C-alpha positions as CSV (number, residue, x, y, z in Angstrom):
1,M,80.1,100.9,110.0
2,S,82.4,97.9,109.6
3,I,86.1,98.6,110.5
4,E,86.9,95.9,107.9
5,F,85.3,98.1,105.2
6,E,87.2,101.2,106.4
7,T,90.6,99.5,106.3
8,T,90.1,97.4,103.3
9,A,88.8,100.3,101.2
10,A,91.8,102.4,102.1
11,K,94.3,99.5,101.3
12,Y,92.4,98.9,98.0
13,I,93.0,102.5,96.9
14,M,96.7,102.4,98.0
15,E,97.2,99.1,96.1
16,W,95.2,99.6,92.9
17,G,94.5,103.3,92.7
18,E,96.2,105.8,90.4
19,W,98.8,108.0,92.1
20,I,96.5,111.0,92.0
21,E,93.7,109.0,93.8
22,K,96.2,108.0,96.4
23,L,97.2,111.6,96.9
24,Q,93.6,112.6,97.2
25,L,93.1,109.9,99.9
26,L,96.1,111.2,101.8
27,A,94.8,114.8,101.6
28,I,91.4,113.7,102.9
29,L,93.1,111.9,105.9
30,K,95.4,115.0,106.5
31,I,98.5,112.8,106.2
32,S,101.7,114.8,106.6
33,R,103.5,116.2,103.5
34,K,106.5,114.1,104.4
35,K,104.6,110.8,104.2
36,A,102.8,111.9,101.1
37,G,106.0,113.0,99.5
38,I,106.3,110.3,96.7
39,Y,102.9,111.4,95.3
40,L,103.1,115.1,96.1
41,E,106.5,115.3,94.3
42,K,105.0,113.6,91.3
43,L,102.1,116.1,91.1
44,I,104.4,119.1,91.5
45,K,106.7,117.9,88.7
46,L,103.7,117.7,86.4
47,Q,102.8,121.4,86.7
48,N,103.1,123.2,83.4
49,S,104.8,126.6,82.9
50,D,101.3,128.3,82.8
51,G,100.6,127.1,86.3
52,G,98.0,124.5,85.2
53,F,98.2,120.7,85.3
54,P,98.1,118.5,82.2
55,V,95.1,116.8,80.8
56,N,94.9,113.1,82.0
57,W,98.0,113.8,84.1
58,R,100.2,113.2,81.1
59,R,103.5,115.2,81.2
60,G,103.7,117.7,78.4
61,S,100.0,117.8,77.6
62,R,98.2,121.1,77.6
63,S,96.7,122.2,81.0
64,G,93.2,121.0,81.9
65,I,90.7,122.9,84.0
66,I,89.4,119.9,85.9
67,E,92.9,118.5,86.6
68,T,94.1,121.9,87.8
69,A,91.1,122.2,90.1
70,V,91.7,118.7,91.5
71,A,95.4,119.3,92.0
72,L,94.7,122.7,93.7
73,E,92.4,121.1,96.2
74,A,94.9,118.4,97.1
75,L,97.9,120.8,97.2
76,S,96.0,123.2,99.5
77,N,94.9,120.4,101.9
78,L,98.5,119.1,102.1
79,K,99.9,122.7,102.7
80,A,102.1,122.5,99.7
81,D,104.5,125.3,98.7
82,R,102.5,128.6,98.4
83,K,104.1,129.6,95.0
84,I,103.0,126.3,93.4
85,V,99.5,126.7,94.7
86,L,99.3,130.3,93.7
87,N,100.4,129.6,90.2
88,A,97.6,127.1,89.8
89,V,95.1,129.6,91.2
90,K,96.3,132.3,88.7
91,F,96.0,129.8,85.8
92,L,92.3,129.2,86.7
93,E,91.6,132.9,87.1
94,K,93.0,133.5,83.6
95,K,90.7,130.8,82.2
96,Q,87.5,132.1,83.8
97,L,85.0,133.1,81.1
98,P,83.2,136.5,81.2
99,N,80.0,134.9,82.5
100,G,81.9,133.6,85.6
101,S,82.1,129.9,84.5
102,W,84.9,127.6,83.4
103,M,84.9,125.3,80.4
104,E,87.5,123.0,79.0
105,E,89.2,124.1,75.8
106,N,88.5,120.7,74.2
107,E,85.0,120.5,72.8
108,E,84.8,116.7,73.3
109,R,85.5,117.1,77.0
110,N,82.9,119.8,77.3
111,R,80.3,117.5,75.8
112,R,81.2,114.8,78.4
113,V,81.3,117.1,81.5
114,E,78.7,119.7,82.2
115,P,79.8,123.4,82.6
116,T,78.1,123.5,86.0
117,I,80.2,120.6,87.3
118,I,83.4,122.0,85.9
119,T,82.7,125.4,87.5
120,A,81.7,123.8,90.8
121,K,85.0,121.8,90.9
122,V,87.0,124.9,90.3
123,I,85.2,126.8,93.0
124,R,86.0,123.9,95.5
125,G,89.7,124.0,94.4
126,I,90.1,127.7,94.8
127,A,88.1,127.9,98.0
128,A,90.4,125.3,99.5
129,Y,93.2,127.9,99.1
130,D,91.3,131.1,99.7
131,K,87.6,131.7,100.0
132,K,87.9,135.4,99.4
133,R,89.4,135.4,95.9
134,S,87.5,137.8,93.6
135,C,87.0,135.2,90.9
136,L,84.7,133.3,93.2
137,E,82.2,136.1,93.3
138,K,81.7,135.8,89.5
139,A,81.6,132.0,89.7
140,I,78.9,132.1,92.5
141,R,76.9,134.6,90.4
142,Y,77.1,132.2,87.4
143,L,75.7,129.3,89.5
144,M,72.9,131.4,91.0
145,D,71.9,132.7,87.5
146,N,71.7,129.2,86.2
147,Q,69.6,127.8,89.1
148,R,66.2,126.6,87.8
149,T,62.9,127.6,89.2
150,D,62.7,124.2,90.8
151,G,65.9,125.0,92.8
152,L,68.1,122.6,90.8
153,W,70.5,122.9,87.9
154,L,70.3,121.8,84.3
155,S,72.3,118.9,83.0
156,S,73.4,121.1,80.0
157,S,72.2,124.0,78.0
158,M,71.1,121.5,75.3
159,K,68.7,119.6,77.7
160,N,65.8,121.1,79.6
161,E,66.0,118.7,82.6
162,S,67.6,118.9,86.0
163,S,70.7,117.0,86.8
164,L,71.1,115.6,90.3
165,E,74.9,115.3,89.9
166,A,75.3,118.9,88.6
167,S,72.9,120.1,91.4
168,S,74.8,118.3,94.1
169,E,78.2,119.6,92.8
170,A,76.8,123.2,92.6
171,L,75.4,123.1,96.1
172,I,78.6,121.5,97.6
173,A,80.6,124.3,95.9
174,L,78.3,127.0,97.3
175,L,78.5,125.5,100.8
176,E,82.3,125.5,100.6
177,V,82.3,129.2,99.9
178,N,79.9,129.9,102.8
179,N,78.8,133.4,101.5
180,P,76.0,135.0,103.5
181,K,74.6,136.6,100.3
182,I,73.6,133.3,98.8
183,E,71.7,131.8,101.8
184,H,68.3,132.1,100.2
185,A,69.4,130.4,96.9
186,L,71.3,127.8,98.9
187,K,68.3,126.9,101.1
188,F,66.1,126.7,98.0
189,G,68.5,124.3,96.3
190,I,69.0,122.1,99.4
191,D,65.2,121.8,100.0
192,A,64.7,120.8,96.3
193,L,67.5,118.3,96.5
194,W,66.2,116.9,99.8
195,S,62.7,116.5,98.2
196,T,64.2,114.7,95.2
197,F,66.4,112.6,97.4
198,M,63.4,111.4,99.5
199,E,61.4,110.6,96.4
200,K,64.1,108.5,94.8
201,F,65.1,106.9,98.1
202,T,61.6,105.4,98.5
203,E,60.8,104.7,94.9
204,E,64.0,104.1,92.8
205,W,67.1,103.5,94.9
206,R,66.7,99.9,95.9
207,E,70.4,99.5,95.1
208,P,72.6,102.4,96.3
209,S,74.2,104.4,93.4
210,K,77.2,106.7,93.0
211,E,74.6,109.4,92.3
212,A,72.9,108.8,95.6
213,L,76.3,109.2,97.4
214,H,77.0,112.6,95.8
215,I,73.6,113.8,96.8
216,A,74.2,112.5,100.3
217,E,77.4,114.5,100.4
218,A,75.6,117.8,99.6
219,L,72.9,117.0,102.2
220,I,75.5,116.1,104.9
221,K,77.3,119.4,104.3
222,A,74.0,121.2,104.6
223,G,73.3,119.6,108.0
224,Y,71.2,116.6,107.0
225,G,73.8,114.0,108.1
226,D,71.6,112.7,111.0
227,A,68.6,112.2,108.8
228,E,67.5,108.6,108.8
229,A,67.2,108.4,105.0
230,V,70.8,109.7,104.6
231,R,72.1,107.2,107.2
232,K,70.4,104.3,105.5
233,I,71.9,105.2,102.1
234,L,75.3,105.3,103.6
235,Q,74.9,102.1,105.4
236,S,73.5,100.3,102.4
237,Y,76.3,101.7,100.3
238,V,79.0,100.2,102.6
239,K,77.2,96.8,102.8
240,A,76.5,96.6,99.1
241,E,77.5,93.3,97.5
242,R,79.4,95.0,94.8
243,W,82.2,95.9,97.2
244,R,84.5,93.0,96.1
245,F,87.9,94.5,96.7
246,G,90.5,93.2,94.3
247,D,88.0,92.9,91.5
248,R,88.2,96.2,89.7
249,R,85.1,95.3,87.7
250,S,83.0,95.6,90.8
251,I,84.2,99.0,92.2
252,S,86.5,101.7,90.8
253,T,89.2,103.2,93.0
254,D,88.0,106.8,92.3
255,E,84.6,105.8,93.6
256,A,86.2,104.3,96.7
257,V,88.0,107.6,97.3
258,D,84.6,109.4,97.1
259,A,83.0,106.9,99.4
260,I,85.7,107.3,102.1
261,R,85.5,111.1,101.9
262,I,81.8,111.2,102.2
263,L,81.5,108.6,104.9
264,I,84.2,110.4,107.0
265,L,82.2,113.7,106.5
266,A,79.1,111.9,107.8
267,G,80.9,110.5,110.8
268,A,79.9,107.0,109.5
269,I,83.5,105.7,109.6
270,D,86.5,106.6,111.8
271,A,89.0,108.7,109.9
272,E,91.7,108.1,112.6
273,V,91.4,104.3,112.1
274,I,91.9,104.7,108.3
275,K,94.7,107.2,108.8
276,K,96.6,104.8,111.1
277,V,96.3,102.0,108.6
278,V,97.4,104.1,105.7
279,E,100.4,105.6,107.6
280,E,101.5,102.0,108.6
281,L,101.2,101.0,105.0
282,L,103.3,104.0,103.8
283,D,105.9,103.2,106.5
284,K,106.0,99.6,105.5
285,R,106.6,100.6,101.8
286,E,109.4,102.9,102.8
287,K,111.1,100.1,104.9
288,L,110.6,97.7,102.0
289,K,112.3,100.2,99.6
290,A,115.3,100.6,102.0
291,I,115.7,96.8,102.3
292,I,115.5,96.3,98.5
293,E,118.1,99.0,97.8
294,K,120.4,97.4,100.4
295,K,120.0,94.0,98.9
296,E,120.1,95.0,95.2
297,E,123.5,93.4,94.5
298,D,122.5,90.3,96.5
299,V,119.5,89.8,94.2
300,R,121.5,90.2,91.1
301,N,124.2,87.9,92.4
302,Y,121.6,85.3,93.3
303,F,120.5,85.1,89.7
304,L,124.1,85.3,88.3
305,I,125.1,82.3,90.5
306,R,122.1,80.3,89.1
307,F,123.3,81.2,85.6
308,E,126.9,80.3,86.4
309,E,125.7,76.9,87.4
310,I,124.5,76.3,83.9
311,G,127.7,77.8,82.3
312,L,126.6,81.3,81.6
313,R,128.9,84.0,83.0
314,I,128.7,87.8,83.1
315,N,132.0,88.2,81.2
316,D,131.0,85.9,78.3
317,E,130.6,87.1,74.8
318,K,127.4,89.1,74.3
319,R,125.9,86.8,71.7
320,R,126.5,83.8,74.0
321,I,124.7,85.6,76.8
322,L,121.8,86.6,74.6
323,L,121.3,83.1,73.2
324,G,121.6,81.5,76.7
325,C,119.1,83.9,78.2
326,F,116.7,83.2,75.3
327,I,116.9,79.5,75.7
328,Y,116.6,79.6,79.5
329,A,113.6,81.9,79.3
330,L,111.9,79.5,76.9
331,L,112.6,76.4,79.0
332,D,111.7,78.2,82.3
333,Q,108.2,79.1,81.1
334,F,107.2,76.9,78.2
335,F,107.7,73.5,79.9
336,W,107.0,74.4,83.6
337,A,104.0,72.1,83.6
338,A,106.1,69.0,82.8
339,E,106.4,66.6,85.8
340,D,109.8,66.7,87.6
341,F,110.9,69.5,85.2
342,D,113.9,71.7,86.4
343,P,114.9,74.4,83.9
344,Q,118.6,74.4,85.1
345,S,119.0,70.7,84.7
346,E,117.2,70.6,81.4
347,Y,119.2,73.6,80.1
348,R,122.5,71.8,80.9
349,R,121.3,68.6,79.2
350,I,120.0,70.3,76.0
351,T,123.0,72.5,75.5
352,G,125.3,69.6,76.3
353,I,123.7,67.7,73.4
354,I,123.7,70.6,70.9
355,G,127.1,72.0,71.9
356,P,128.7,75.1,73.4
357,L,126.7,78.4,72.9
358,N,129.5,80.0,71.0
359,Q,129.1,77.5,68.3
360,L,126.1,79.2,66.8
361,E,126.0,77.0,63.7
362,N,124.8,74.1,65.8
363,Y,121.9,76.1,67.2
364,A,120.9,77.2,63.7
365,E,120.3,73.6,62.6
366,I,116.7,72.6,63.3
367,E,117.5,68.9,63.4
368,K,120.1,69.2,66.1
369,V,117.9,71.4,68.3
370,R,114.8,69.3,67.7
371,G,116.7,66.1,68.4
372,A,117.9,67.5,71.8
373,L,114.4,68.4,72.8
374,F,112.9,65.2,71.7
375,R,115.5,63.1,73.5
376,S,114.5,64.5,76.9
377,R,112.7,62.0,79.2
378,V,111.3,64.9,81.2
379,L,109.6,66.4,78.2
380,R,108.1,63.2,76.9
381,G,104.6,64.2,78.1
382,I,104.8,67.5,76.2
383,A,103.0,67.7,72.8
384,R,105.3,67.2,69.8
385,R,104.0,70.4,68.3
386,R,105.0,72.5,71.3
387,K,108.5,71.1,71.3
388,M,108.8,71.9,67.6
389,E,107.8,75.5,68.2
390,V,110.5,75.9,70.9
391,A,113.1,74.3,68.5
392,R,112.0,76.7,65.7
393,S,112.3,79.7,68.0
394,I,115.8,78.8,69.1
395,V,116.9,78.3,65.5
396,L,115.3,81.6,64.3
397,F,116.9,83.6,67.1
398,T,120.3,82.0,66.5
399,K,120.1,82.9,62.8
400,F,119.4,86.5,63.8
401,L,122.4,86.6,66.1
402,K,124.6,85.0,63.3
403,K,123.4,87.5,60.7
404,Y,123.7,90.7,62.7
405,G,126.7,89.8,64.8
406,E,127.7,91.9,67.8
407,N,125.3,94.7,68.5
408,G,126.8,97.4,70.6
409,S,123.9,99.5,71.9
410,F,120.4,98.5,72.7
411,R,119.0,100.8,70.0
412,E,121.0,98.9,67.4
413,F,119.9,95.5,68.7
414,A,116.2,96.4,68.9
415,E,116.1,98.1,65.4
416,K,117.8,95.1,63.8
417,L,115.5,92.6,65.6
418,R,112.5,94.6,64.5
419,A,113.6,94.5,60.9
420,Y,114.5,90.8,61.1
421,T,111.1,89.9,62.5
422,L,109.2,91.9,59.9
423,F,111.0,90.9,56.8
424,E,112.4,87.5,57.4
425,L,110.3,86.0,60.2
426,G,107.1,87.8,59.1
427,P,106.3,85.7,56.0
428,Q,106.3,82.5,58.1
429,I,103.9,83.8,60.8
430,T,100.5,82.3,61.1
431,G,97.7,82.8,63.6
432,W,95.7,85.8,64.6
433,N,97.7,86.8,67.7
434,A,101.1,86.7,66.0
435,S,99.7,88.6,63.0
436,H,98.3,91.3,65.3
437,R,101.6,91.7,67.0
438,L,103.3,91.8,63.6
439,G,100.9,94.6,62.6
440,L,101.8,96.6,65.7
441,L,105.5,96.1,64.9
442,L,105.0,97.2,61.3
443,R,103.4,100.4,62.5
444,S,106.4,101.0,64.8
445,F,108.7,100.5,61.9
446,S,106.8,102.7,59.5
447,K,106.7,105.5,62.0
448,G,110.5,105.2,62.4
449,E,110.1,105.0,66.2
450,K,113.6,105.2,67.7
451,S,113.1,106.4,71.3
452,L,114.2,104.0,74.0
453,P,110.7,103.3,75.4
454,K,109.3,102.7,72.0
455,L,112.2,100.4,71.0
456,Y,111.8,98.5,74.2
457,E,108.2,97.9,73.3
458,A,109.3,96.9,69.8
459,L,111.8,94.4,71.2
460,K,109.1,92.6,73.2
461,L,106.7,92.7,70.3
462,S,109.4,91.2,68.0
463,L,110.1,88.4,70.5
464,E,106.4,87.7,70.9
465,C,106.2,87.0,67.1
466,F,108.6,84.1,67.5
467,P,106.9,80.6,67.8
468,A,106.2,79.6,71.4
469,V,107.2,83.1,72.8
470,G,104.5,84.9,74.7
471,S,104.6,88.1,76.7
472,K,106.0,86.4,79.8
473,I,109.0,84.8,78.0
474,A,109.7,88.2,76.3
475,T,109.7,89.8,79.7
476,L,112.0,87.1,81.1
477,F,114.5,87.5,78.3
478,S,114.6,91.3,78.7
479,Y,114.9,90.9,82.5
480,Y,117.7,88.3,82.3
481,S,119.7,90.1,79.5
482,G,119.0,93.7,80.4
483,W,118.9,93.6,84.2
484,I,120.7,90.6,85.5
485,F,123.6,90.7,83.0
486,N,123.2,94.5,82.6
487,L,123.9,94.3,78.8
488,W,122.1,97.6,78.2
489,P,122.1,99.9,81.2
490,E,120.3,102.6,79.2
491,I,117.0,100.6,79.3
492,K,116.8,99.6,83.0
493,K,114.0,102.1,83.7
494,Y,111.7,100.2,81.2
495,I,112.5,96.6,82.3
496,E,109.9,94.8,84.4
497,C,110.6,91.7,86.4
498,P,108.5,88.5,85.9
499,I,105.7,88.1,88.4
500,D,104.4,84.8,89.7
501,W,103.4,83.2,93.0
502,N,106.9,83.5,94.3
503,T,106.5,87.3,94.0
504,V,102.9,87.5,95.1
505,K,103.2,85.5,98.4
506,P,105.8,87.8,100.1
507,Y,103.9,90.8,98.8
508,G,100.8,89.4,100.6
509,N,102.7,88.2,103.7
510,I,104.0,91.7,104.5
511,G,100.4,93.1,104.3
512,L,100.7,95.2,101.1
513,S,97.6,93.7,99.6
514,C,94.0,94.4,100.5
515,L,93.4,90.6,99.9
516,T,94.2,87.7,102.1
517,I,96.8,85.1,101.2
518,E,94.0,82.6,100.5
519,E,92.4,85.1,98.1
520,L,95.7,85.9,96.4
521,K,96.4,82.2,95.9
522,K,93.2,81.7,93.9
523,D,94.4,84.1,91.2
524,P,98.0,85.3,91.6
525,K,98.0,87.0,88.2
526,K,95.4,89.4,89.3
527,T,97.9,91.1,91.7
528,G,100.6,91.4,89.0
529,N,99.6,94.9,87.9
530,A,99.4,96.1,91.5
531,I,103.0,94.9,92.1
532,K,104.2,96.6,88.8
533,K,102.5,99.8,90.0
534,L,104.3,99.5,93.3
535,S,107.6,98.9,91.6
536,R,107.2,102.1,89.5
537,E,106.3,104.2,92.5
538,L,109.2,103.0,94.6
539,F,111.8,102.7,91.9
540,P,110.8,104.9,88.9
541,D,114.2,104.6,87.3
542,D,114.7,100.9,88.0
543,P,111.4,99.1,88.6
544,A,113.0,95.6,88.1
545,K,114.4,96.0,91.6
546,I,111.1,94.6,92.9
547,S,112.4,91.1,91.8
548,F,113.7,91.1,95.3
549,L,110.3,89.8,96.3
550,W,110.7,86.9,93.8
551,V,113.9,85.8,95.5
552,V,112.3,86.0,99.0
553,G,109.3,84.1,97.8
554,H,111.4,81.4,96.1
555,E,113.8,80.9,99.0
556,W,111.5,81.4,102.0
557,C,107.8,82.0,101.5
558,T,107.1,79.0,99.3
559,K,109.3,76.7,101.4
560,P,107.6,76.0,104.8
561,Y,110.6,74.3,106.3
562,K,112.6,77.6,106.0
563,C,110.1,79.6,107.9
564,Y,111.1,78.2,111.3
565,G,114.2,78.2,113.4
566,N,117.5,79.4,111.8
567,G,115.8,79.5,108.4
568,I,113.5,82.4,109.2
569,R,116.3,84.4,110.8
570,K,118.1,84.5,107.4
571,C,115.0,85.7,105.6
572,W,115.6,89.2,104.0
573,L,112.1,90.3,105.0
574,I,112.0,89.1,108.6
575,E,111.7,92.7,109.8
576,L,108.5,93.3,107.9
577,C,107.0,89.8,107.5
578,R,103.9,89.1,109.6
579,G,102.9,86.0,107.6
580,E,101.0,83.1,109.2
581,R,104.2,81.0,109.7
582,Y,106.1,83.9,111.3
583,E,103.2,84.6,113.7
584,K,103.1,80.9,114.6
585,R,106.9,81.0,115.2
586,E,106.6,84.1,117.5
587,K,103.8,82.4,119.4
588,N,105.8,79.2,119.9
589,M,108.8,81.1,121.0
590,G,106.7,83.1,123.5
């Protein structure tokens, strides 16, 4: 098997996977509890008082059977605290039905997942902790009682047909328990599965499927791992064209976790190679976290200096800061395509024409704002309609600031902006997208949502209803006002930093992506969600700290002349960066 597949698949999971999938991968690779700490701690904190783990891993939700079984298997493999594990086992024992099976309490979930599969997953989870628990005897009896005369298991009690997925899961569970009393039933089921496998392998499976992989897992555990048909399925699965890492439409991260587990089981890929790559990745992330925390104030000061250069200071009146941040966010994003455009220079020029920011009456006059935008030489190539939209947005936001005056808390500011957008801006809104956002905002208002996360969403929705303001400008305004100027410390855990090529390039240079720099450059936006995911894992209470990467990208990664000589020595990421330019520099110095 290709080493490129092994390492890329692991990095793909660590980059794009949900935290529980990453924890499953670390458990498969037998990574130490210390290195798995960030995910293990998250899982432990989710445990409900009844010992179970919440449905869909949502804190506060009722405990789910499948989630608890998955958590129990991971906790056992990572040698987690015995009390935590035992509480999960006791929860599952209490939920066992008289016939020995397990079913979810939610009827809809039961229709989607077969009882045989749920029971098999619970058996695997409990067996990972203790194969001799008395509840396993009843569960094994249930599986044996429901084995068909053809050796397989039904898809459900409603359908009289065998299910290869259910049969595979049942056999894997029975093999995990390794009870001498079930040898005959086990052999009967494995022979039936092998026969079906060979039939489908030769007639139906021209393209490898997830179903084929699960059957292969059961057969490998039963000792068929060296069979030519099994090896061919595994090889074709790895070589399949659909493995386009970075494109989540081609392969899901949970399927990638299953693939690595089964391929390791078969000896088709080297677990130690993958483990080394994942451990290096975890170490790199921890080092990045330490560097970012050390440089946090430097990052904030970097932006504050840029704002001071345009006349906006941290001790200015709040309304002045808010209006300045709004105008700068608009200029920074809306006119970036204009030739020779520099948002700082243009900001100084436009505000110089309109007047000081504390003279709100000037910014509330459409003719003055429009005139300042239309007199710009740099913006001559920009459509008249677009410049009018920006002018209207500035005027509308200024009128809001004039009407509602100084707003002390974020809650007060967000509630007033939501009301202003709905009842004063709303009647002027046209277009499907803006109307859709207005509808979402109306729902927020009618529900009386007042929690900070909901109000933060309402703030962004309100801003997106303004002409010319999209999600990126709304994010920029929140970032500038809430994080850089720290106007509302209470919302810092919800603020996200803007992500563009300046952020993506250092992220790729230090090897945190499963894609190459060339692949990232083709579509930088694609990596945005992965970087946001990383920021919330490293800094759950202050994810905007990841804007450190933007500063590094803007000052070094996107400026080739700074990646040599004294320039590279000043780079904040020199300890981690192994980008192309840094490698060339090392080679030249050697």
